[in-house]
ChimeraX commands (.cxc) that place a marker at each C-alpha (Angstrom):
marker #1 position -1.65,27.48,-22.66 radius 0.5
marker #1 position -4.96,28.23,-20.93 radius 0.5
marker #1 position -8.40,27.14,-22.10 radius 0.5
marker #1 position -9.28,30.79,-22.78 radius 0.5
marker #1 position -6.23,31.12,-25.03 radius 0.5
marker #1 position -7.03,27.95,-26.92 radius 0.5
marker #1 position -10.69,28.91,-27.43 radius 0.5
marker #1 position -9.56,32.21,-28.93 radius 0.5
marker #1 position -7.24,30.26,-31.24 radius 0.5
marker #1 position -10.09,27.93,-32.21 radius 0.5
marker #1 position -12.39,30.85,-33.05 radius 0.5
marker #1 position -9.88,32.81,-35.15 radius 0.5
marker #1 position -9.59,32.64,-38.94 radius 0.5
marker #1 position -6.50,30.40,-39.02 radius 0.5
marker #1 position -7.46,27.12,-40.77 radius 0.5
marker #1 position -5.39,24.94,-38.43 radius 0.5
marker #1 position -4.38,24.56,-34.79 radius 0.5
marker #1 position -0.95,23.71,-33.41 radius 0.5
marker #1 position -0.79,20.65,-31.17 radius 0.5
marker #1 position 1.94,18.93,-29.17 radius 0.5
marker #1 position 2.45,15.19,-29.58 radius 0.5
marker #1 position 2.79,13.20,-26.37 radius 0.5
marker #1 position 6.14,11.58,-27.09 radius 0.5
marker #1 position 4.79,8.04,-26.85 radius 0.5
marker #1 position 6.51,6.97,-30.07 radius 0.5
marker #1 position 9.36,9.45,-30.28 radius 0.5
marker #1 position 10.46,12.95,-29.40 radius 0.5
marker #1 position 7.49,15.26,-28.60 radius 0.5
marker #1 position 6.92,17.73,-31.41 radius 0.5
marker #1 position 4.45,20.34,-32.62 radius 0.5
marker #1 position 2.23,19.50,-35.58 radius 0.5
marker #1 position -0.58,21.24,-37.46 radius 0.5
marker #1 position -4.11,19.84,-37.52 radius 0.5
marker #1 position -6.68,21.18,-39.95 radius 0.5
marker #1 position -9.64,22.65,-38.04 radius 0.5
marker #1 position -12.18,20.83,-40.21 radius 0.5
marker #1 position -10.48,17.52,-39.35 radius 0.5
marker #1 position -10.57,18.44,-35.64 radius 0.5
marker #1 position -14.19,19.57,-35.87 radius 0.5
marker #1 position -15.21,16.23,-37.41 radius 0.5
marker #1 position -13.58,14.41,-34.47 radius 0.5
marker #1 position -15.49,16.55,-31.97 radius 0.5
marker #1 position -18.80,15.95,-33.74 radius 0.5
marker #1 position -18.26,12.18,-33.70 radius 0.5
marker #1 position -17.76,12.20,-29.93 radius 0.5
marker #1 position -20.68,14.56,-29.34 radius 0.5
marker #1 position -22.93,12.29,-31.35 radius 0.5
marker #1 position -21.79,9.15,-29.50 radius 0.5
marker #1 position -22.45,10.68,-26.07 radius 0.5
marker #1 position -25.54,12.71,-27.15 radius 0.5
marker #1 position -23.88,16.02,-26.24 radius 0.5
marker #1 position -26.05,19.04,-27.03 radius 0.5
marker #1 position -26.51,22.64,-25.91 radius 0.5
marker #1 position -27.91,21.52,-22.55 radius 0.5
marker #1 position -24.86,19.41,-21.69 radius 0.5
marker #1 position -21.96,20.18,-19.41 radius 0.5
marker #1 position -18.41,19.09,-20.25 radius 0.5
marker #1 position -15.61,19.15,-17.69 radius 0.5
marker #1 position -11.90,18.67,-18.32 radius 0.5
marker #1 position -9.34,17.55,-15.77 radius 0.5
marker #1 position -6.83,17.47,-18.64 radius 0.5
marker #1 position -4.86,20.58,-19.62 radius 0.5
marker #1 position -5.30,22.21,-23.04 radius 0.5
marker #1 position -1.57,21.88,-23.75 radius 0.5
marker #1 position -2.24,18.45,-25.27 radius 0.5
marker #1 position -4.92,17.15,-27.62 radius 0.5
marker #1 position -7.12,15.65,-24.88 radius 0.5
marker #1 position -7.79,19.02,-23.28 radius 0.5
marker #1 position -8.11,20.89,-26.57 radius 0.5
marker #1 position -10.75,18.45,-27.81 radius 0.5
marker #1 position -12.95,19.01,-24.75 radius 0.5
marker #1 position -13.02,22.69,-25.64 radius 0.5
marker #1 position -13.80,21.99,-29.32 radius 0.5
marker #1 position -16.63,19.59,-28.35 radius 0.5
marker #1 position -18.16,22.28,-26.16 radius 0.5
marker #1 position -17.74,24.91,-28.87 radius 0.5
marker #1 position -19.42,22.73,-31.50 radius 0.5
marker #1 position -22.31,21.76,-29.20 radius 0.5
marker #1 position -22.58,25.33,-27.85 radius 0.5
marker #1 position -22.72,23.88,-24.36 radius 0.5
marker #1 position -21.13,24.64,-21.01 radius 0.5
marker #1 position -17.44,23.84,-20.52 radius 0.5
marker #1 position -15.74,23.86,-17.13 radius 0.5
marker #1 position -12.19,22.90,-16.31 radius 0.5
marker #1 position -9.64,22.79,-13.53 radius 0.5
marker #1 position -5.89,22.83,-13.07 radius 0.5
marker #1 position -4.82,19.21,-13.54 radius 0.5
marker #1 position -4.03,17.37,-10.30 radius 0.5
marker #1 position -4.48,13.94,-8.77 radius 0.5
marker #1 position -7.36,15.27,-6.65 radius 0.5
marker #1 position -9.90,16.15,-9.37 radius 0.5
marker #1 position -13.41,17.59,-8.95 radius 0.5
marker #1 position -12.61,19.00,-5.49 radius 0.5
marker #1 position -14.62,22.15,-6.14 radius 0.5
marker #1 position -17.72,20.46,-7.60 radius 0.5
marker #1 position -20.58,19.48,-5.32 radius 0.5
marker #1 position -22.45,16.13,-5.33 radius 0.5
marker #1 position -25.66,17.76,-6.57 radius 0.5
marker #1 position -24.02,18.89,-9.82 radius 0.5
marker #1 position -24.08,16.89,-13.05 radius 0.5
marker #1 position -21.34,16.42,-15.64 radius 0.5
marker #1 position -22.35,14.86,-18.95 radius 0.5
marker #1 position -18.83,14.17,-20.19 radius 0.5
marker #1 position -15.71,14.13,-18.03 radius 0.5
marker #1 position -12.15,13.74,-19.32 radius 0.5
marker #1 position -9.53,12.30,-16.96 radius 0.5
marker #1 position -6.30,10.30,-16.89 radius 0.5
marker #1 position -5.99,7.02,-14.90 radius 0.5
marker #1 position -4.44,8.56,-11.77 radius 0.5
marker #1 position -7.35,11.02,-11.55 radius 0.5
marker #1 position -9.81,8.17,-11.98 radius 0.5
marker #1 position -8.32,6.50,-8.91 radius 0.5
marker #1 position -9.12,9.55,-6.78 radius 0.5
marker #1 position -12.70,9.60,-8.07 radius 0.5
marker #1 position -13.15,5.95,-7.10 radius 0.5
marker #1 position -11.69,6.62,-3.65 radius 0.5
marker #1 position -14.17,9.44,-3.09 radius 0.5
marker #1 position -17.38,8.39,-4.84 radius 0.5
marker #1 position -19.59,9.58,-1.98 radius 0.5
marker #1 position -18.66,13.23,-2.59 radius 0.5
marker #1 position -18.44,13.13,-6.38 radius 0.5
marker #1 position -20.95,14.88,-8.65 radius 0.5
marker #1 position -23.24,12.83,-10.90 radius 0.5
marker #1 position -20.96,11.64,-13.70 radius 0.5
marker #1 position -22.95,10.63,-16.77 radius 0.5
marker #1 position -19.98,9.61,-18.97 radius 0.5
marker #1 position -16.24,9.45,-18.36 radius 0.5
marker #1 position -13.49,9.14,-20.97 radius 0.5
marker #1 position -10.09,8.01,-19.75 radius 0.5
marker #1 position -6.95,8.59,-21.81 radius 0.5
marker #1 position -3.30,9.45,-21.53 radius 0.5
marker #1 position -2.01,6.00,-20.59 radius 0.5
marker #1 position -3.06,2.39,-20.33 radius 0.5
marker #1 position -5.63,1.25,-17.75 radius 0.5
marker #1 position -4.28,-1.65,-15.74 radius 0.5
marker #1 position -6.44,-4.55,-14.55 radius 0.5
marker #1 position -6.69,-3.22,-10.97 radius 0.5
marker #1 position -8.17,0.09,-12.05 radius 0.5
marker #1 position -10.37,-1.65,-14.61 radius 0.5
marker #1 position -11.78,-3.99,-11.94 radius 0.5
marker #1 position -12.56,-1.06,-9.64 radius 0.5
marker #1 position -14.33,0.88,-12.39 radius 0.5
marker #1 position -16.48,-2.14,-13.24 radius 0.5
marker #1 position -17.38,-2.61,-9.56 radius 0.5
marker #1 position -18.30,1.09,-9.23 radius 0.5
marker #1 position -20.96,0.94,-11.95 radius 0.5
marker #1 position -19.69,4.19,-13.50 radius 0.5
marker #1 position -20.21,4.67,-17.23 radius 0.5
marker #1 position -16.54,4.93,-18.21 radius 0.5
marker #1 position -14.73,4.41,-21.50 radius 0.5
marker #1 position -11.12,3.75,-22.41 radius 0.5
marker #1 position -10.05,5.75,-25.45 radius 0.5
marker #1 position -7.87,4.83,-28.42 radius 0.5
marker #1 position -6.32,7.56,-30.49 radius 0.5
marker #1 position -3.37,9.89,-30.82 radius 0.5
marker #1 position -2.58,13.51,-31.50 radius 0.5
marker #1 position -2.41,12.83,-35.25 radius 0.5
marker #1 position -6.01,11.52,-35.24 radius 0.5
marker #1 position -7.32,14.54,-33.27 radius 0.5
marker #1 position -7.92,12.48,-30.13 radius 0.5
marker #1 position -9.77,9.17,-29.99 radius 0.5
marker #1 position -11.12,7.31,-33.00 radius 0.5
marker #1 position -12.48,4.39,-30.95 radius 0.5
marker #1 position -13.85,3.70,-27.47 radius 0.5
marker #1 position -13.96,0.63,-25.26 radius 0.5
marker #1 position -16.57,0.60,-22.52 radius 0.5
marker #1 position -15.10,-0.56,-19.23 radius 0.5
marker #1 position -17.42,-3.39,-18.30 radius 0.5
marker #1 position -17.22,-7.13,-17.80 radius 0.5
marker #1 position -16.47,-9.03,-21.00 radius 0.5
marker #1 position -15.80,-5.95,-23.14 radius 0.5
marker #1 position -12.36,-6.41,-24.74 radius 0.5
marker #1 position -12.78,-4.67,-28.08 radius 0.5
marker #1 position -12.44,-1.03,-29.06 radius 0.5
marker #1 position -15.34,0.09,-31.26 radius 0.5
marker #1 position -14.68,2.72,-33.91 radius 0.5
marker #1 position -16.77,5.87,-34.05 radius 0.5
marker #1 position -18.99,6.57,-37.10 radius 0.5
marker #1 position -17.12,7.59,-40.23 radius 0.5
marker #1 position -13.99,5.65,-39.34 radius 0.5
marker #1 position -12.88,2.22,-40.54 radius 0.5
marker #1 position -9.87,0.13,-39.58 radius 0.5
marker #1 position -7.80,-2.50,-41.33 radius 0.5
marker #1 position -4.39,-4.12,-40.95 radius 0.5
marker #1 position -1.35,-3.67,-43.15 radius 0.5
marker #1 position 1.17,-6.36,-44.13 radius 0.5
marker #1 position 2.86,-6.05,-40.72 radius 0.5
marker #1 position -0.43,-6.66,-38.92 radius 0.5
marker #1 position -0.52,-3.02,-37.81 radius 0.5
marker #1 position -3.64,-0.90,-37.51 radius 0.5
marker #1 position -4.55,1.39,-40.41 radius 0.5
marker #1 position -7.18,4.05,-39.66 radius 0.5
marker #1 position -9.22,5.39,-42.58 radius 0.5
marker #1 position -11.46,8.44,-42.22 radius 0.5
marker #1 position -14.58,9.20,-44.25 radius 0.5
marker #1 position -12.71,11.76,-46.37 radius 0.5
marker #1 position -10.13,9.14,-47.37 radius 0.5
marker #1 position -7.41,10.39,-45.03 radius 0.5
marker #1 position -5.40,7.48,-43.57 radius 0.5
marker #1 position -3.17,7.12,-40.52 radius 0.5
marker #1 position -0.87,4.10,-40.48 radius 0.5
marker #1 position 0.13,3.13,-36.97 radius 0.5
marker #1 position 2.76,0.82,-35.48 radius 0.5
marker #1 position 0.15,-0.78,-33.23 radius 0.5
marker #1 position -0.22,-4.51,-33.89 radius 0.5
marker #1 position -3.95,-5.24,-33.85 radius 0.5
marker #1 position -6.54,-7.98,-34.15 radius 0.5
marker #1 position -9.64,-6.84,-36.08 radius 0.5
marker #1 position -13.04,-8.47,-35.58 radius 0.5
marker #1 position -14.53,-7.56,-38.97 radius 0.5
marker #1 position -17.28,-5.36,-37.53 radius 0.5
marker #1 position -15.29,-2.21,-36.83 radius 0.5
marker #1 position -13.81,-3.49,-33.57 radius 0.5
marker #1 position -10.19,-4.18,-32.74 radius 0.5
marker #1 position -7.77,-5.09,-29.97 radius 0.5
marker #1 position -4.21,-3.77,-29.74 radius 0.5
marker #1 position -1.74,-6.51,-28.86 radius 0.5
marker #1 position 1.55,-4.63,-29.10 radius 0.5
marker #1 position 3.73,-2.39,-31.24 radius 0.5
marker #1 position 5.78,-3.39,-34.26 radius 0.5
marker #1 position 8.66,-1.16,-33.17 radius 0.5
marker #1 position 8.76,-2.80,-29.72 radius 0.5
marker #1 position 8.91,-6.43,-30.84 radius 0.5
marker #1 position 11.94,-8.26,-29.42 radius 0.5
marker #1 position 13.66,-10.88,-31.57 radius 0.5
marker #1 position 15.45,-13.36,-29.32 radius 0.5
marker #1 position 17.00,-16.55,-30.64 radius 0.5
marker #1 position 14.99,-16.16,-33.85 radius 0.5
marker #1 position 11.67,-15.94,-31.93 radius 0.5
marker #1 position 9.50,-12.83,-31.71 radius 0.5
marker #1 position 8.38,-11.55,-28.30 radius 0.5
marker #1 position 5.62,-8.95,-28.04 radius 0.5
marker #1 position 6.31,-6.96,-24.82 radius 0.5
marker #1 position 2.75,-5.64,-24.43 radius 0.5
marker #1 position 1.23,-9.09,-24.82 radius 0.5
marker #1 position 3.64,-10.51,-22.23 radius 0.5
marker #1 position 2.96,-7.64,-19.84 radius 0.5
marker #1 position -0.79,-8.19,-20.07 radius 0.5
marker #1 position -0.39,-11.88,-19.24 radius 0.5
marker #1 position 1.78,-11.33,-16.16 radius 0.5
marker #1 position 0.25,-8.08,-14.83 radius 0.5
marker #1 position -1.60,-9.75,-11.95 radius 0.5
marker #1 position 1.67,-11.25,-10.66 radius 0.5
marker #1 position 3.49,-7.92,-10.14 radius 0.5
marker #1 position 2.19,-5.10,-7.94 radius 0.5
marker #1 position 4.74,-2.41,-8.85 radius 0.5
marker #1 position 5.04,-0.67,-12.24 radius 0.5
marker #1 position 7.10,-2.79,-14.62 radius 0.5
marker #1 position 8.04,-3.32,-18.24 radius 0.5
marker #1 position 9.33,-6.07,-20.51 radius 0.5
marker #1 position 12.40,-4.89,-22.39 radius 0.5
marker #1 position 15.61,-6.38,-23.79 radius 0.5
marker #1 position 19.37,-5.97,-23.85 radius 0.5
marker #1 position 21.97,-7.14,-26.39 radius 0.5
marker #1 position 23.07,-10.75,-25.94 radius 0.5
marker #1 position 25.92,-12.60,-27.67 radius 0.5
marker #1 position 24.01,-15.88,-27.80 radius 0.5
marker #1 position 20.37,-14.81,-28.32 radius 0.5
marker #1 position 20.80,-11.50,-30.15 radius 0.5
marker #1 position 18.49,-9.84,-27.61 radius 0.5
marker #1 position 17.86,-11.06,-24.07 radius 0.5
marker #1 position 14.39,-10.54,-22.55 radius 0.5
marker #1 position 14.54,-8.57,-19.31 radius 0.5
marker #1 position 11.84,-7.76,-16.72 radius 0.5
marker #1 position 12.38,-4.35,-15.11 radius 0.5
marker #1 position 10.44,-3.57,-11.92 radius 0.5
marker #1 position 10.16,-0.08,-10.47 radius 0.5
marker #1 position 10.65,0.53,-6.77 radius 0.5
marker #1 position 13.09,1.47,-4.06 radius 0.5
marker #1 position 16.29,-0.51,-4.61 radius 0.5
marker #1 position 18.23,-1.89,-1.70 radius 0.5
marker #1 position 15.24,-2.31,0.65 radius 0.5
marker #1 position 15.72,-6.07,0.84 radius 0.5
marker #1 position 18.88,-8.04,1.49 radius 0.5
marker #1 position 20.53,-9.67,-1.51 radius 0.5
marker #1 position 19.42,-13.16,-0.45 radius 0.5
marker #1 position 15.85,-12.04,0.23 radius 0.5
marker #1 position 15.66,-10.31,-3.15 radius 0.5
marker #1 position 16.98,-13.38,-4.97 radius 0.5
marker #1 position 14.42,-15.55,-3.19 radius 0.5
marker #1 position 11.45,-13.31,-4.12 radius 0.5
marker #1 position 12.68,-12.99,-7.71 radius 0.5
marker #1 position 13.03,-16.77,-7.95 radius 0.5
marker #1 position 9.46,-17.28,-6.76 radius 0.5
marker #1 position 8.22,-14.72,-9.29 radius 0.5
marker #1 position 10.06,-16.41,-12.15 radius 0.5
marker #1 position 8.54,-19.74,-11.14 radius 0.5
marker #1 position 5.03,-18.25,-11.42 radius 0.5
marker #1 position 5.85,-16.64,-14.76 radius 0.5
marker #1 position 6.95,-19.98,-16.24 radius 0.5
marker #1 position 3.35,-21.13,-15.86 radius 0.5
marker #1 position 2.10,-18.16,-17.91 radius 0.5
marker #1 position 4.73,-17.65,-20.61 radius 0.5
marker #1 position 6.27,-19.63,-23.43 radius 0.5
marker #1 position 9.92,-20.52,-22.98 radius 0.5
marker #1 position 11.28,-17.83,-25.33 radius 0.5
marker #1 position 9.09,-15.14,-23.68 radius 0.5
marker #1 position 10.53,-15.81,-20.21 radius 0.5
marker #1 position 12.71,-13.00,-18.81 radius 0.5
marker #1 position 16.32,-14.14,-18.59 radius 0.5
marker #1 position 16.76,-11.78,-15.64 radius 0.5
marker #1 position 14.88,-9.38,-13.36 radius 0.5
marker #1 position 16.23,-5.89,-12.80 radius 0.5
marker #1 position 15.02,-3.57,-10.03 radius 0.5
marker #1 position 15.21,0.13,-10.89 radius 0.5
marker #1 position 14.31,3.24,-8.92 radius 0.5
marker #1 position 12.28,4.67,-11.82 radius 0.5
marker #1 position 11.24,3.37,-15.22 radius 0.5
marker #1 position 11.66,5.73,-18.19 radius 0.5
marker #1 position 8.46,7.59,-18.96 radius 0.5
marker #1 position 7.06,9.92,-21.63 radius 0.5
marker #1 position 6.13,13.52,-20.69 radius 0.5
marker #1 position 2.54,12.41,-19.98 radius 0.5
marker #1 position 3.57,9.51,-17.76 radius 0.5
marker #1 position 3.44,6.46,-20.06 radius 0.5
marker #1 position 6.16,3.87,-19.48 radius 0.5
marker #1 position 8.59,3.81,-22.40 radius 0.5
marker #1 position 9.65,0.56,-24.09 radius 0.5
marker link #1:1,2 radius 0.2
marker link #1:2,3 radius 0.2
marker link #1:3,4 radius 0.2
marker link #1:4,5 radius 0.2
marker link #1:5,6 radius 0.2
marker link #1:6,7 radius 0.2
marker link #1:7,8 radius 0.2
marker link #1:8,9 radius 0.2
marker link #1:9,10 radius 0.2
marker link #1:10,11 radius 0.2
marker link #1:11,12 radius 0.2
marker link #1:12,13 radius 0.2
marker link #1:13,14 radius 0.2
marker link #1:14,15 radius 0.2
marker link #1:15,16 radius 0.2
marker link #1:16,17 radius 0.2
marker link #1:17,18 radius 0.2
marker link #1:18,19 radius 0.2
marker link #1:19,20 radius 0.2
marker link #1:20,21 radius 0.2
marker link #1:21,22 radius 0.2
marker link #1:22,23 radius 0.2
marker link #1:23,24 radius 0.2
marker link #1:24,25 radius 0.2
marker link #1:25,26 radius 0.2
marker link #1:26,27 radius 0.2
marker link #1:27,28 radius 0.2
marker link #1:28,29 radius 0.2
marker link #1:29,30 radius 0.2
marker link #1:30,31 radius 0.2
marker link #1:31,32 radius 0.2
marker link #1:32,33 radius 0.2
marker link #1:33,34 radius 0.2
marker link #1:34,35 radius 0.2
marker link #1:35,36 radius 0.2
marker link #1:36,37 radius 0.2
marker link #1:37,38 radius 0.2
marker link #1:38,39 radius 0.2
marker link #1:39,40 radius 0.2
marker link #1:40,41 radius 0.2
marker link #1:41,42 radius 0.2
marker link #1:42,43 radius 0.2
marker link #1:43,44 radius 0.2
marker link #1:44,45 radius 0.2
marker link #1:45,46 radius 0.2
marker link #1:46,47 radius 0.2
marker link #1:47,48 radius 0.2
marker link #1:48,49 radius 0.2
marker link #1:49,50 radius 0.2
marker link #1:50,51 radius 0.2
marker link #1:51,52 radius 0.2
marker link #1:52,53 radius 0.2
marker link #1:53,54 radius 0.2
marker link #1:54,55 radius 0.2
marker link #1:55,56 radius 0.2
marker link #1:56,57 radius 0.2
marker link #1:57,58 radius 0.2
marker link #1:58,59 radius 0.2
marker link #1:59,60 radius 0.2
marker link #1:60,61 radius 0.2
marker link #1:61,62 radius 0.2
marker link #1:62,63 radius 0.2
marker link #1:63,64 radius 0.2
marker link #1:64,65 radius 0.2
marker link #1:65,66 radius 0.2
marker link #1:66,67 radius 0.2
marker link #1:67,68 radius 0.2
marker link #1:68,69 radius 0.2
marker link #1:69,70 radius 0.2
marker link #1:70,71 radius 0.2
marker link #1:71,72 radius 0.2
marker link #1:72,73 radius 0.2
marker link #1:73,74 radius 0.2
marker link #1:74,75 radius 0.2
marker link #1:75,76 radius 0.2
marker link #1:76,77 radius 0.2
marker link #1:77,78 radius 0.2
marker link #1:78,79 radius 0.2
marker link #1:79,80 radius 0.2
marker link #1:80,81 radius 0.2
marker link #1:81,82 radius 0.2
marker link #1:82,83 radius 0.2
marker link #1:83,84 radius 0.2
marker link #1:84,85 radius 0.2
marker link #1:85,86 radius 0.2
marker link #1:86,87 radius 0.2
marker link #1:87,88 radius 0.2
marker link #1:88,89 radius 0.2
marker link #1:89,90 radius 0.2
marker link #1:90,91 radius 0.2
marker link #1:91,92 radius 0.2
marker link #1:92,93 radius 0.2
marker link #1:93,94 radius 0.2
marker link #1:94,95 radius 0.2
marker link #1:95,96 radius 0.2
marker link #1:96,97 radius 0.2
marker link #1:97,98 radius 0.2
marker link #1:98,99 radius 0.2
marker link #1:99,100 radius 0.2
marker link #1:100,101 radius 0.2
marker link #1:101,102 radius 0.2
marker link #1:102,103 radius 0.2
marker link #1:103,104 radius 0.2
marker link #1:104,105 radius 0.2
marker link #1:105,106 radius 0.2
marker link #1:106,107 radius 0.2
marker link #1:107,108 radius 0.2
marker link #1:108,109 radius 0.2
marker link #1:109,110 radius 0.2
marker link #1:110,111 radius 0.2
marker link #1:111,112 radius 0.2
marker link #1:112,113 radius 0.2
marker link #1:113,114 radius 0.2
marker link #1:114,115 radius 0.2
marker link #1:115,116 radius 0.2
marker link #1:116,117 radius 0.2
marker link #1:117,118 radius 0.2
marker link #1:118,119 radius 0.2
marker link #1:119,120 radius 0.2
marker link #1:120,121 radius 0.2
marker link #1:121,122 radius 0.2
marker link #1:122,123 radius 0.2
marker link #1:123,124 radius 0.2
marker link #1:124,125 radius 0.2
marker link #1:125,126 radius 0.2
marker link #1:126,127 radius 0.2
marker link #1:127,128 radius 0.2
marker link #1:128,129 radius 0.2
marker link #1:129,130 radius 0.2
marker link #1:130,131 radius 0.2
marker link #1:131,132 radius 0.2
marker link #1:132,133 radius 0.2
marker link #1:133,134 radius 0.2
marker link #1:134,135 radius 0.2
marker link #1:135,136 radius 0.2
marker link #1:136,137 radius 0.2
marker link #1:137,138 radius 0.2
marker link #1:138,139 radius 0.2
marker link #1:139,140 radius 0.2
marker link #1:140,141 radius 0.2
marker link #1:141,142 radius 0.2
marker link #1:142,143 radius 0.2
marker link #1:143,144 radius 0.2
marker link #1:144,145 radius 0.2
marker link #1:145,146 radius 0.2
marker link #1:146,147 radius 0.2
marker link #1:147,148 radius 0.2
marker link #1:148,149 radius 0.2
marker link #1:149,150 radius 0.2
marker link #1:150,151 radius 0.2
marker link #1:151,152 radius 0.2
marker link #1:152,153 radius 0.2
marker link #1:153,154 radius 0.2
marker link #1:154,155 radius 0.2
marker link #1:155,156 radius 0.2
marker link #1:156,157 radius 0.2
marker link #1:157,158 radius 0.2
marker link #1:158,159 radius 0.2
marker link #1:159,160 radius 0.2
marker link #1:160,161 radius 0.2
marker link #1:161,162 radius 0.2
marker link #1:162,163 radius 0.2
marker link #1:163,164 radius 0.2
marker link #1:164,165 radius 0.2
marker link #1:165,166 radius 0.2
marker link #1:166,167 radius 0.2
marker link #1:167,168 radius 0.2
marker link #1:168,169 radius 0.2
marker link #1:169,170 radius 0.2
marker link #1:170,171 radius 0.2
marker link #1:171,172 radius 0.2
marker link #1:172,173 radius 0.2
marker link #1:173,174 radius 0.2
marker link #1:174,175 radius 0.2
marker link #1:175,176 radius 0.2
marker link #1:176,177 radius 0.2
marker link #1:177,178 radius 0.2
marker link #1:178,179 radius 0.2
marker link #1:179,180 radius 0.2
marker link #1:180,181 radius 0.2
marker link #1:181,182 radius 0.2
marker link #1:182,183 radius 0.2
marker link #1:183,184 radius 0.2
marker link #1:184,185 radius 0.2
marker link #1:185,186 radius 0.2
marker link #1:186,187 radius 0.2
marker link #1:187,188 radius 0.2
marker link #1:188,189 radius 0.2
marker link #1:189,190 radius 0.2
marker link #1:190,191 radius 0.2
marker link #1:191,192 radius 0.2
marker link #1:192,193 radius 0.2
marker link #1:193,194 radius 0.2
marker link #1:194,195 radius 0.2
marker link #1:195,196 radius 0.2
marker link #1:196,197 radius 0.2
marker link #1:197,198 radius 0.2
marker link #1:198,199 radius 0.2
marker link #1:199,200 radius 0.2
marker link #1:200,201 radius 0.2
marker link #1:201,202 radius 0.2
marker link #1:202,203 radius 0.2
marker link #1:203,204 radius 0.2
marker link #1:204,205 radius 0.2
marker link #1:205,206 radius 0.2
marker link #1:206,207 radius 0.2
marker link #1:207,208 radius 0.2
marker link #1:208,209 radius 0.2
marker link #1:209,210 radius 0.2
marker link #1:210,211 radius 0.2
marker link #1:211,212 radius 0.2
marker link #1:212,213 radius 0.2
marker link #1:213,214 radius 0.2
marker link #1:214,215 radius 0.2
marker link #1:215,216 radius 0.2
marker link #1:216,217 radius 0.2
marker link #1:217,218 radius 0.2
marker link #1:218,219 radius 0.2
marker link #1:219,220 radius 0.2
marker link #1:220,221 radius 0.2
marker link #1:221,222 radius 0.2
marker link #1:222,223 radius 0.2
marker link #1:223,224 radius 0.2
marker link #1:224,225 radius 0.2
marker link #1:225,226 radius 0.2
marker link #1:226,227 radius 0.2
marker link #1:227,228 radius 0.2
marker link #1:228,229 radius 0.2
marker link #1:229,230 radius 0.2
marker link #1:230,231 radius 0.2
marker link #1:231,232 radius 0.2
marker link #1:232,233 radius 0.2
marker link #1:233,234 radius 0.2
marker link #1:234,235 radius 0.2
marker link #1:235,236 radius 0.2
marker link #1:236,237 radius 0.2
marker link #1:237,238 radius 0.2
marker link #1:238,239 radius 0.2
marker link #1:239,240 radius 0.2
marker link #1:240,241 radius 0.2
marker link #1:241,242 radius 0.2
marker link #1:242,243 radius 0.2
marker link #1:243,244 radius 0.2
marker link #1:244,245 radius 0.2
marker link #1:245,246 radius 0.2
marker link #1:246,247 radius 0.2
marker link #1:247,248 radius 0.2
marker link #1:248,249 radius 0.2
marker link #1:249,250 radius 0.2
marker link #1:250,251 radius 0.2
marker link #1:251,252 radius 0.2
marker link #1:252,253 radius 0.2
marker link #1:253,254 radius 0.2
marker link #1:254,255 radius 0.2
marker link #1:255,256 radius 0.2
marker link #1:256,257 radius 0.2
marker link #1:257,258 radius 0.2
marker link #1:258,259 radius 0.2
marker link #1:259,260 radius 0.2
marker link #1:260,261 radius 0.2
marker link #1:261,262 radius 0.2
marker link #1:262,263 radius 0.2
marker link #1:263,264 radius 0.2
marker link #1:264,265 radius 0.2
marker link #1:265,266 radius 0.2
marker link #1:266,267 radius 0.2
marker link #1:267,268 radius 0.2
marker link #1:268,269 radius 0.2
marker link #1:269,270 radius 0.2
marker link #1:270,271 radius 0.2
marker link #1:271,272 radius 0.2
marker link #1:272,273 radius 0.2
marker link #1:273,274 radius 0.2
marker link #1:274,275 radius 0.2
marker link #1:275,276 radius 0.2
marker link #1:276,277 radius 0.2
marker link #1:277,278 radius 0.2
marker link #1:278,279 radius 0.2
marker link #1:279,280 radius 0.2
marker link #1:280,281 radius 0.2
marker link #1:281,282 radius 0.2
marker link #1:282,283 radius 0.2
marker link #1:283,284 radius 0.2
marker link #1:284,285 radius 0.2
marker link #1:285,286 radius 0.2
marker link #1:286,287 radius 0.2
marker link #1:287,288 radius 0.2
marker link #1:288,289 radius 0.2
marker link #1:289,290 radius 0.2
marker link #1:290,291 radius 0.2
marker link #1:291,292 radius 0.2
marker link #1:292,293 radius 0.2
marker link #1:293,294 radius 0.2
marker link #1:294,295 radius 0.2
marker link #1:295,296 radius 0.2
marker link #1:296,297 radius 0.2
marker link #1:297,298 radius 0.2
marker link #1:298,299 radius 0.2
marker link #1:299,300 radius 0.2
marker link #1:300,301 radius 0.2
marker link #1:301,302 radius 0.2
marker link #1:302,303 radius 0.2
marker link #1:303,304 radius 0.2
marker link #1:304,305 radius 0.2
marker link #1:305,306 radius 0.2
marker link #1:306,307 radius 0.2
marker link #1:307,308 radius 0.2
marker link #1:308,309 radius 0.2
marker link #1:309,310 radius 0.2
marker link #1:310,311 radius 0.2
marker link #1:311,312 radius 0.2
marker link #1:312,313 radius 0.2
marker link #1:313,314 radius 0.2
marker link #1:314,315 radius 0.2
marker link #1:315,316 radius 0.2
marker link #1:316,317 radius 0.2
marker link #1:317,318 radius 0.2
view
């Protein structure tokens, strides 16, 4: 789908739009979203970033998924200028440094290119980053750059983000946008309630600060039970991220003794090191991890794989 095609769909008399889920929590599928629900989401974002008819929005995200569609809806509702480009890992190549963008939508890999080429970038007033998690290396670089960037929390079913987390030193909490409240269910999972009473119950385990803020610490459907103890893969990954340079994940395999055995999978070319050299480096890594993890969270083995399983938009599957 092109932006022109989606804008025509948005302007027609149909009361809903069709959107594709990302596949983060299952098989990608098409769902209907009521246009009034989508419009309310766009207005919340426009209000937060003070988008009006004089603003310029630019999307490096395609309109096939909700992130790109919402940039078009925000521009339509504000009656402002929308520009876009074919998604690539070299964004903003055709935009000059003397231009200004009031709201830019990118994914993490595109943000890396921007940081590598700040001298030739246009003036970027606000940046929203979605699509996949932002690791600590990218986060540190964004903070050092001084750019006004935000990590988003949301999903297709919520018509894009319902909360934002500014990427700056000491900012660990997502803050909900006006008209949205959050709570936790009996599992400790995030429940999102909209002003009209509509609710979305997630599988994201969350800590809520009582003032509309929250932190996601894992997913209920990813929890590993090993030897009667619960292991939260996301929480473990966050604690050990600075020890591993390559993409990785915490997963598990069946085990006769423990029920499930915790496994650390690391992505990269296999066979580059000799067997003894690989065992030595893995042993050193496990020694460092023992200082960071509780005994039942420790990986029982390390597996090196050529490629980790990913969703269609690049998120590592668990």
